[in-house]
C-alpha positions in Angstrom: 5.4 -2.3 -74.3 2.1 -2.2 -76.2 -1.2 -2.7 -74.5 -4.5 -3.5 -76.4 -7.6 -2.1 -74.8 -11.3 -2.4 -75.7 -12.7 0.8 -77.0 -14.6 1.5 -73.7 -11.4 1.3 -71.7 -9.4 3.3 -74.3 -12.0 6.1 -74.0 -11.9 6.0 -70.2 -8.1 6.3 -70.3 -8.2 9.2 -72.7 -10.8 11.0 -70.5 -8.6 10.4 -67.4 -5.5 11.8 -69.3 -7.4 14.9 -70.3 -9.2 15.4 -67.0 -6.2 15.0 -64.7 -3.8 16.8 -67.0 -1.4 14.0 -67.8 0.9 14.7 -70.7 0.3 11.3 -72.3 -1.3 7.9 -71.8 2.2 6.7 -70.8 2.3 9.2 -68.0 -1.1 8.0 -66.8 -0.1 4.4 -66.9 3.2 5.1 -65.0 1.2 6.9 -62.3 -1.1 3.9 -62.0 1.9 1.6 -61.6 3.5 3.8 -59.0 0.2 3.9 -57.0 0.0 0.1 -57.2 3.6 -0.2 -55.9 2.7 2.1 -53.0 -0.4 0.1 -52.2 1.6 -3.1 -52.2 4.3 -1.6 -50.0 1.6 -0.4 -47.6 0.0 -3.9 -47.5 3.4 -5.4 -46.8 4.1 -2.9 -44.0 0.6 -3.5 -42.5 1.4 -7.3 -42.5 4.7 -6.7 -40.8 3.0 -4.5 -38.2 0.3 -7.1 -37.6 3.0 -9.9 -37.3 4.8 -7.8 -34.7 1.7 -7.1 -32.7 0.8 -10.8 -32.8 4.3 -12.0 -31.9 3.7 -11.7 -28.2 4.5 -9.3 -25.4 7.1 -6.7 -26.0 10.3 -6.9 -23.9 12.4 -4.0 -23.1 15.8 -3.7 -24.6 18.8 -1.7 -23.4 22.0 -0.4 -24.8 23.8 -3.7 -24.3 21.2 -5.4 -26.6 21.8 -2.8 -29.4 25.6 -3.1 -29.0 25.4 -6.8 -29.4 23.1 -6.5 -32.4 25.5 -4.0 -34.1 28.5 -6.3 -33.4 26.7 -9.2 -35.0 25.8 -7.2 -38.1 29.3 -5.9 -38.5 30.7 -9.4 -38.3 28.2 -10.6 -40.9 29.0 -7.7 -43.1 32.7 -8.2 -42.9 32.3 -11.8 -44.1 30.4 -10.8 -47.3 32.4 -10.4 -50.5 33.1 -6.8 -51.5 30.9 -5.4 -54.3 32.7 -4.4 -57.5 
């Protein structure tokens, strides 16, 4: 992958690499991508939490509920084709 940057951005990247002690520009870019992945995952999780909070009042569940849930998942899993 090649990325073209204007001179001002290239200088900024070079400064960040030197300042933060990255081994290369590639290391710096990989770290930026990882950070972006984390931010997206955090936003997704926050959305799921918000959705759960807005979904209505919580209702208590007991062992019978979880046993039924496990049975349903086992049945669904047994119907899927085996992975090679």
